[in-house]
C-alpha positions in Angstrom: 106.7 92.1 156.1 110.3 93.3 155.0 113.8 92.1 156.2 114.6 94.3 158.9 116.8 97.3 158.3 119.2 98.0 161.1 119.0 101.7 162.8 121.4 103.9 161.7 122.1 102.3 158.0 121.0 105.5 156.7 119.7 106.1 153.0 122.6 104.7 151.1 123.7 101.5 150.1 126.4 99.7 147.8 125.3 96.9 145.6 128.2 94.2 144.8 128.1 91.7 141.9 131.1 89.5 140.5 131.6 91.9 137.3 135.2 92.9 136.8 134.9 96.5 138.4 134.5 94.3 141.6 138.2 93.2 141.3 139.9 94.3 144.7 136.7 96.0 146.1 136.7 96.5 150.0 133.5 97.7 151.2 134.1 100.8 153.2 133.0 101.2 156.7 129.5 102.5 157.9 127.9 101.7 154.5 125.4 98.9 154.0 126.4 96.2 151.3 124.0 93.9 149.5 126.0 91.1 148.2 124.6 89.6 145.0 124.9 85.8 144.2 128.6 84.6 144.4 130.0 88.1 145.8 128.8 86.8 149.0 131.6 84.0 148.8 134.4 86.5 148.4 133.4 89.9 150.0 134.8 90.6 153.3 131.5 92.2 154.8 127.8 92.1 153.8 124.6 93.3 155.2 122.4 91.4 152.9 122.5 88.6 150.5 120.1 88.5 147.4 119.4 86.4 144.5 116.9 85.8 141.8 118.6 82.7 140.6 117.5 79.4 142.3 120.2 77.5 141.0 121.9 74.7 143.1 124.8 76.9 144.2 122.6 79.6 145.4 120.5 77.3 147.1 123.1 76.4 149.0 124.2 79.7 149.9 120.8 80.4 151.3 120.8 77.3 153.5 124.5 77.7 154.6 124.7 81.4 155.6 127.0 83.9 156.8 126.7 85.3 160.6 125.2 88.9 160.4 123.9 88.9 156.8 120.2 89.0 156.2 119.4 86.6 153.1 116.6 87.6 150.6 115.4 86.0 147.4 112.8 86.1 144.9 111.1 83.3 142.8 112.4 80.6 145.0 110.6 77.1 144.3 110.6 76.4 148.0 110.5 78.2 151.5 113.7 78.3 153.3 113.5 79.1 157.0 115.5 82.3 157.8 115.3 83.6 154.3 113.0 86.6 153.4 111.4 85.7 150.2 109.6 87.9 147.4 107.5 87.3 144.5 109.5 87.2 141.3 107.2 89.3 138.7 108.1 88.8 134.9 106.9 90.5 131.7 107.1 89.5 128.4 105.2 91.6 125.7 105.7 91.7 121.8 108.9 90.2 120.6 111.3 93.0 119.3 112.2 93.0 115.6 115.9 93.0 116.0 116.9 89.8 117.3 119.9 90.0 119.7 119.8 93.7 120.4 119.2 94.9 124.4 115.4 95.2 123.8 115.2 91.9 122.5 117.2 90.4 125.4 115.0 92.2 127.8 112.4 90.4 126.1 114.2 87.0 125.9 114.8 87.1 129.7 111.1 88.2 130.6 112.6 91.4 132.3 110.2 93.8 133.9 111.5 97.6 133.9 111.0 100.0 136.6 111.3 98.7 140.5 108.2 97.3 141.9 106.0 99.6 144.1 104.7 96.4 146.0 106.9 95.6 148.8 106.0 92.0 148.4 107.2 91.7 144.7 110.8 92.0 143.1 110.9 92.6 139.3 112.6 90.2 137.3 115.8 91.1 135.2 118.7 89.6 136.8 120.0 89.4 140.3 121.6 92.5 140.4 118.6 94.3 139.2 116.7 92.4 141.9 119.2 93.7 144.3 118.2 97.3 143.6 114.7 96.3 144.2 115.4 95.2 147.4 117.4 98.4 148.3 114.4 100.5 147.1 112.1 98.3 149.6 114.4 98.9 152.2 114.2 102.7 152.0 117.5 103.2 150.6 117.6 106.0 147.9 121.3 106.3 146.8 122.8 103.1 145.7 126.0 102.5 144.0 126.8 99.3 142.0 130.0 97.7 142.0 130.6 94.6 139.6 127.4 95.4 137.9 129.3 95.9 134.3 126.7 94.2 131.8 129.7 92.6 130.3 130.3 89.0 129.1 133.8 89.4 130.8 134.8 86.4 133.3 133.3 86.8 136.9 136.1 88.0 139.2 137.1 85.4 141.9 134.7 82.5 141.0 135.3 82.5 137.1 132.9 81.9 134.5 131.1 83.7 132.2 127.5 85.1 132.6 124.7 85.0 130.3 123.9 88.0 127.9 123.5 91.0 129.8 123.2 93.6 127.3 119.5 94.6 128.8 120.7 95.5 132.2 121.5 99.4 130.9 117.8 99.3 129.9 116.7 98.3 133.2 119.0 100.4 135.4 117.9 103.5 133.4 114.3 102.9 134.1 115.0 103.1 137.9 116.3 106.5 137.9 113.0 108.5 138.3 112.8 106.0 141.7 116.1 105.9 142.9 119.4 107.7 142.6 121.7 104.9 141.1 125.2 105.4 140.1 127.8 102.8 138.2 131.2 102.7 139.9 132.0 100.2 137.1 131.1 100.0 133.4 127.2 100.5 132.9 127.1 103.6 131.0 123.3 104.0 131.1 123.2 105.9 134.4 125.5 108.4 136.2 128.9 107.0 136.6 131.7 107.9 139.4 134.3 106.6 141.4 133.2 104.8 144.8 135.4 107.4 146.5 133.5 110.1 144.5 129.9 108.4 145.5 131.0 108.3 149.3 132.0 111.8 149.4 128.7 113.3 147.5 125.8 110.7 148.3 
């Protein structure tokens, strides 16, 4: 059973991670927001939280929750009351010949392109990619990405640098036949527009 989607949430959603393009982002009224990992710590409003990462800090976020946020995760080692959990499905085929390429990192992280059609499953790749899978399962058909930049830049608000994310353009591009997803940041493998343009046109 999917986490409940509130009546009136429509078919569009904003996914917010902590890449550079999330600096000074304020969620617009009337649009559901999925906060990814540490974004839940600083964002002024969120409808959902999602993680694929069972790190100690994310496990704490899942146990000490904000009100009016629906918490979801995939691949957790334990059940947590009040958290909707999905199976995390990974994939690793033959190792690509060019070590360090985006395709190699896709293989290295056991990422799985395209969004799962099984409502109990989220495909592995990273937590922002998993959040898009959640959006798809919930019935959102137009998604905007904020702070999903696939760079090694320091995370906004929390600091620290992410692992190699060069595989993300391949993952998000693979979802285009299933969901209308645009980047309001630096991800250049999918359509790009400002959040203002997206709100007007989606």
